[in-house]
C-alpha positions in Angstrom: 99.9 1.3 -125.4 99.2 4.2 -127.7 100.6 7.5 -126.7 98.2 10.0 -125.2 98.4 13.3 -127.1 98.1 15.5 -124.2 98.7 19.2 -123.6 100.2 19.4 -120.2 97.6 21.4 -118.3 97.9 23.2 -115.0 95.1 25.5 -113.8 96.6 28.7 -112.9 94.1 29.3 -113.9 90.2 28.3 -113.7 90.0 29.2 -116.4 90.5 31.3 -117.4 94.5 34.1 -121.5 93.9 34.7 -125.1 97.6 34.7 -126.1 100.5 32.4 -126.0 103.7 33.9 -124.7 107.2 32.5 -124.3 108.1 31.7 -120.7 111.0 33.8 -119.5 114.0 31.5 -119.4 115.9 33.7 -117.0 113.3 33.3 -114.2 114.6 29.8 -113.3 112.9 29.6 -110.0 109.4 30.2 -111.4 110.1 28.0 -114.4 111.2 25.2 -112.2 108.0 25.3 -110.2 105.8 25.6 -113.3 107.5 22.6 -114.9 107.1 20.6 -111.7 103.4 21.4 -111.6 103.0 20.4 -115.2 104.7 17.1 -114.6 102.4 16.4 -111.7 99.4 17.1 -113.9 100.7 15.0 -116.7 101.2 12.0 -114.3 97.6 12.3 -113.2 96.3 12.4 -116.8 98.4 9.5 -118.2 96.3 6.8 -116.8 94.0 7.0 -119.7 92.2 10.3 -119.0 92.0 13.4 -121.2 91.8 16.8 -119.7 88.5 18.5 -119.7 90.0 21.0 -122.1 90.8 18.3 -124.5 87.2 17.2 -124.2 86.4 20.5 -125.9 88.3 19.6 -129.0 86.9 16.0 -129.0 83.4 17.1 -128.7 83.8 19.9 -131.1 80.4 21.4 -131.4 78.8 18.8 -129.2 79.4 21.0 -126.2 81.6 24.0 -125.7 83.1 23.5 -122.2 84.5 26.5 -120.4 86.7 25.6 -117.5 87.2 27.8 -114.5 90.8 28.4 -115.6 93.8 26.4 -116.6 97.4 26.7 -117.8 98.5 24.4 -120.6 102.1 23.8 -120.3 104.6 22.4 -122.7 107.7 21.1 -120.9 109.7 21.0 -124.2 109.0 24.6 -125.1 108.5 25.9 -121.5 105.5 28.0 -122.5 102.8 29.5 -120.3 99.3 29.9 -121.8 95.9 30.4 -120.2 92.9 29.7 -122.2 89.4 28.2 -122.3 86.6 30.4 -121.3 84.1 32.1 -123.5 85.6 35.6 -123.5 87.3 35.1 -120.2 91.0 35.3 -120.9 93.4 38.1 -121.6 97.1 38.4 -122.1 99.4 37.9 -119.2 102.5 39.7 -120.3 106.0 39.0 -119.3 105.8 41.2 -116.2 103.7 38.6 -114.5 106.8 36.8 -113.4 108.8 39.9 -112.4 110.2 40.2 -108.9 109.2 42.9 -106.4 112.6 44.5 -106.3 113.5 45.6 -102.7 109.9 45.3 -101.5 108.6 43.0 -98.8 105.1 41.6 -98.4 104.0 44.5 -96.2 104.8 46.8 -99.1 102.9 44.5 -101.4 99.9 44.6 -99.2 100.0 48.4 -98.8 100.4 48.8 -102.6 97.6 46.5 -103.4 95.3 47.9 -100.8 95.8 51.3 -102.4 94.2 50.1 -105.5 90.9 49.3 -103.8 89.8 52.9 -103.3 87.9 53.3 -106.5 85.3 51.2 -108.3 85.6 51.3 -112.1 82.5 51.5 -114.2 82.1 50.7 -117.9 78.9 52.7 -118.8 78.0 56.3 -118.2 74.8 56.8 -116.2 73.1 59.6 -114.4 71.2 57.2 -112.3 73.5 56.0 -109.5 70.9 53.5 -108.4 71.3 51.7 -111.7 74.7 50.4 -110.7 75.2 47.9 -107.9 76.8 49.2 -104.8 80.2 48.0 -103.6 78.4 46.4 -100.6 76.1 44.5 -103.0 78.9 43.3 -105.2 81.0 42.2 -102.2 78.0 40.3 -100.7 77.4 38.6 -104.1 81.0 37.5 -104.3 81.1 36.3 -100.7 77.8 34.4 -101.2 78.9 32.6 -104.4 82.6 32.0 -103.6 81.9 28.7 -101.7 79.8 27.6 -104.7 82.6 28.4 -107.0 85.1 26.3 -105.1 82.7 23.5 -104.7 81.8 23.5 -108.4 85.5 23.2 -109.3 85.4 19.7 -108.0 82.8 18.9 -110.5 84.4 21.0 -113.3 87.5 18.8 -113.0 85.8 16.0 -111.2 88.4 15.8 -108.5 88.4 12.6 -106.4 89.7 14.5 -103.3 86.6 16.7 -103.1 83.8 14.6 -104.4 81.7 12.3 -102.3 81.9 8.7 -103.6 79.6 5.7 -103.1 82.3 3.1 -103.2 80.9 1.5 -106.4 83.1 1.3 -109.5 82.8 0.4 -113.1 85.8 -0.5 -115.3 86.3 0.3 -118.9 88.5 -2.2 -120.7 90.0 0.3 -123.2 91.1 -1.3 -126.4 92.5 2.0 -127.6 94.8 2.5 -124.6 95.2 -1.2 -123.8 94.5 -0.7 -120.1 91.6 -0.7 -117.6 90.1 2.6 -116.8 88.2 2.8 -113.5 85.3 5.1 -112.8 83.9 5.8 -109.3 80.2 6.4 -108.7 79.4 9.8 -107.3 77.8 9.5 -103.9 76.4 13.0 -103.7 72.6 12.6 -103.4 72.1 15.9 -105.2 73.5 14.5 -108.5 72.1 11.2 -109.7 72.3 12.4 -113.3 73.8 15.1 -115.5 70.5 16.9 -115.7 70.5 17.1 -111.8 74.0 18.6 -112.0 73.0 21.3 -114.5 69.7 22.0 -112.7 71.4 22.5 -109.4 74.2 24.8 -110.6 71.8 26.7 -112.7 70.9 28.5 -109.5 74.5 29.9 -109.4 75.8 30.0 -113.0 74.6 31.9 -116.0 75.1 28.8 -118.2 76.3 25.8 -116.3 76.4 23.7 -119.4 79.5 25.6 -120.4 81.2 24.6 -117.1 80.1 21.0 -116.6 80.4 18.3 -119.3 79.3 14.7 -119.0 79.4 11.9 -121.6 75.8 10.5 -121.3 75.7 6.8 -122.3 72.6 5.1 -123.4 71.9 2.1 -121.2 74.5 0.7 -118.8 77.1 -0.7 -121.2 80.4 1.1 -120.7 82.1 -1.0 -123.4 80.8 1.4 -126.0 83.8 3.6 -125.1 86.3 0.8 -125.6 87.7 2.1 -128.9 87.5 5.8 -128.1 90.8 7.7 -128.1 89.4 10.2 -125.7 88.3 9.1 -122.2 85.7 11.5 -120.6 86.3 12.6 -117.1 82.6 12.0 -116.1 80.0 9.7 -117.6 76.4 9.1 -116.9 75.8 5.3 -117.0 72.5 3.7 -116.2 71.2 7.0 -114.9 74.1 7.4 -112.4 77.2 9.7 -112.5 80.7 8.3 -112.4 84.0 10.1 -112.4 87.5 9.1 -113.5 89.4 7.6 -110.5 92.7 9.5 -110.9 91.4 13.1 -111.3 92.4 15.5 -108.5 91.4 19.1 -107.9 93.7 21.7 -109.2 92.3 24.8 -107.5 92.9 24.9 -103.7 90.1 26.5 -101.6 91.5 29.8 -100.4 88.2 31.2 -99.2 89.4 31.3 -95.5 92.6 33.2 -96.3 92.5 36.9 -95.4 92.6 38.9 -98.6 95.2 41.7 -99.2 92.7 43.5 -101.4 89.3 43.2 -103.0 87.9 45.4 -105.7 85.2 45.7 -108.4 86.0 46.5 -112.0 84.0 47.2 -115.2 80.8 47.8 -113.2 77.6 48.1 -115.2 74.0 47.7 -114.3 74.0 44.0 -115.1 77.6 42.8 -114.7 80.8 43.4 -112.9 84.2 41.8 -112.4 85.4 41.2 -108.8 89.1 40.7 -108.0 90.3 39.1 -104.8 94.1 39.1 -104.0 95.6 36.9 -101.3 99.1 35.9 -100.3 100.1 32.8 -102.3 100.0 29.5 -100.5 102.3 26.5 -101.1 99.4 24.1 -101.7 101.4 21.6 -103.7 104.8 21.8 -102.0 106.6 23.4 -105.0 107.5 26.5 -103.0 106.2 30.0 -103.5 108.1 33.3 -103.5 107.9 35.7 -100.6 106.0 38.2 -102.7 103.9 35.7 -104.7 100.2 36.6 -104.9 97.1 34.6 -105.8 94.6 36.6 -107.8 91.0 35.4 -108.2 88.8 37.2 -110.7 85.1 36.4 -111.1 82.6 38.0 -113.5 79.0 38.2 -112.3 76.0 38.9 -114.5 72.3 39.3 -113.8 70.0 36.6 -115.3 66.7 37.4 -116.9 65.1 37.5 -113.5 67.6 40.0 -112.2 69.5 37.5 -110.0 73.3 37.8 -109.8 75.1 34.6 -111.1 78.6 33.5 -112.0 79.5 34.1 -115.6 83.2 33.1 -115.6 86.3 33.2 -113.4 90.0 32.8 -113.4 92.7 32.3 -110.8 96.4 33.0 -111.2 99.4 32.8 -108.8 102.5 34.7 -109.5 104.5 37.9 -108.9 103.4 41.3 -110.1 105.3 44.5 -110.6 104.4 47.7 -108.8 103.3 49.1 -112.1 100.8 46.4 -112.5 99.6 46.7 -108.9 99.1 50.5 -109.3 97.6 50.3 -112.8 94.0 50.6 -111.7 93.3 47.5 -113.8 92.6 43.9 -112.7 95.8 41.9 -112.5 94.4 39.1 -114.7 93.0 41.5 -117.3 89.5 42.0 -118.4 87.3 38.9 -118.4 84.5 40.7 -120.2 84.7 40.6 -124.0 82.0 41.9 -126.3 82.2 38.8 -128.6 80.8 36.7 -125.8 77.2 37.3 -126.7 77.6 36.9 -130.4 76.7 33.8 -132.4 79.5 31.9 -134.2 79.1 28.8 -136.3 81.1 26.6 -134.0 80.3 23.5 -136.1 81.9 24.9 -139.2 84.7 26.4 -137.2 85.6 23.0 -135.8 85.6 21.3 -139.1 87.6 24.0 -140.9 90.2 24.3 -138.2 90.7 20.5 -138.1 91.1 20.4 -141.9 93.4 23.4 -142.1 95.7 22.1 -139.4 95.9 18.7 -141.1 96.5 19.9 -144.6 98.9 22.7 -143.8 100.8 21.3 -140.8 99.9 17.6 -140.7 98.5 18.2 -137.2 95.9 15.8 -136.0 96.0 16.5 -132.3 93.6 18.3 -130.0 92.6 21.9 -129.8 91.7 24.5 -127.2 89.0 27.0 -128.1 88.3 30.5 -127.0 86.5 33.7 -128.2 88.4 36.8 -129.0 87.7 40.3 -130.4 91.3 41.1 -131.5 94.2 39.7 -133.4 97.4 39.1 -131.6 100.7 40.7 -132.4 102.5 39.1 -135.4 99.3 37.4 -136.6 99.4 36.5 -140.3 96.2 37.1 -142.3 95.9 34.2 -144.7 92.7 35.3 -146.6 90.9 38.6 -147.1 87.6 36.8 -147.5 86.4 36.8 -143.9 83.9 38.7 -141.7 85.9 41.5 -140.1 83.7 42.4 -137.2 85.9 41.4 -134.2 83.6 38.5 -133.4 86.0 35.7 -133.7 87.3 32.4 -132.2 90.8 31.2 -131.6 91.8 27.6 -132.0 95.1 26.7 -130.3 96.8 23.4 -131.0 97.2 21.6 -127.6 100.4 19.9 -128.8 103.3 21.4 -130.6 103.8 21.1 -134.3 106.4 18.8 -135.8 109.0 21.7 -135.8 108.3 22.5 -132.1 106.2 25.6 -132.7 102.8 26.4 -131.5 99.9 27.2 -133.8 96.9 29.5 -133.1 94.2 29.8 -135.7 91.7 32.6 -136.0 88.2 31.9 -137.3 85.3 34.3 -138.1 81.7 34.0 -137.2 81.1 31.7 -140.3 83.9 29.4 -139.2 86.4 30.5 -141.8 90.1 30.2 -140.9 91.4 33.6 -141.9 94.5 34.1 -139.8 97.2 32.3 -137.9 99.9 32.9 -135.4 103.0 30.7 -135.0 105.1 30.9 -131.9 108.5 29.2 -131.9 
């Protein structure tokens, strides 16, 4: 059986960070839990499936898929990295795994609640009515939170949340030399990919970035027999099927009493809402006494003035008092100006693939993201590029031959103009 070239992915979120940072080797407790989570995720994926993030790289320009959040993990390098959304990820610096020294959960709650007293705005206005009220933003979040958790089951097509019909189809994969089983979705709302997109278009600004499906002509699944990338969901004969072994990776924490909730970066047509809750030991790996789960969701008005979900990210970890009192969202800003700008993703995909192959003999998968800044220690490899901060990053899902991780930067024309190598 051929090896699956998989980045070990754990959503620590979903989705949503732009930078790759070394995982602190002295935080053994957290590292042990992270590695255990990555091993669990790898076991789920090794039955012939690819992660939805890897589908991004496989599809290239066919469809840019933005997951809710995820954390690619390399056991060998013990790295933590969050990526994937269109402009939705920012750096989680090393303090994300710091302990609360001499502080109990009550102090954490008190500290975090203190941060909720002021709503941040991103645009100056003399018309207070132009900005959504805190009550309106809270009501929007509460209304769409159940949709967000439900949609995650279709983002990652989790068997434990999706209604199934009991019907199956089997792909005899010549590439992986094994049978890959798909289960037919039994949810009457979704008999086709178009049904899925049409339904979630009520709640998401662009559901095509959050839901991807391999649509097959006719009812012959054998056309995938030689594919090296197995899609998580397929439309076959006008019906939807999901890969049998996929499980949800975002627990539903909607019923947990929040420690704090607050709006950030409020403008007349968008805002970021952050909800902080005590961390739950959903997977039996253990959580620290002061661990918190942070969910950030960006909402934006559509052309008709209705609030919808633009992107989101969820992260569980420990935060310093400095972070809790910073007045900034704990996951960083999910709103990037480059999000609305056009980039030649087709040319970017081709050029990144060719560069990685020619310079590093890398032929694996990639994770894509938008960015408006260069990371620290980034090397400029050509001066012939569009320097307007409207760029994409292309991160190799697997390590290079020397064990390092490669991130490429591409401009709006798809030109590879910079790289960052992390050992």
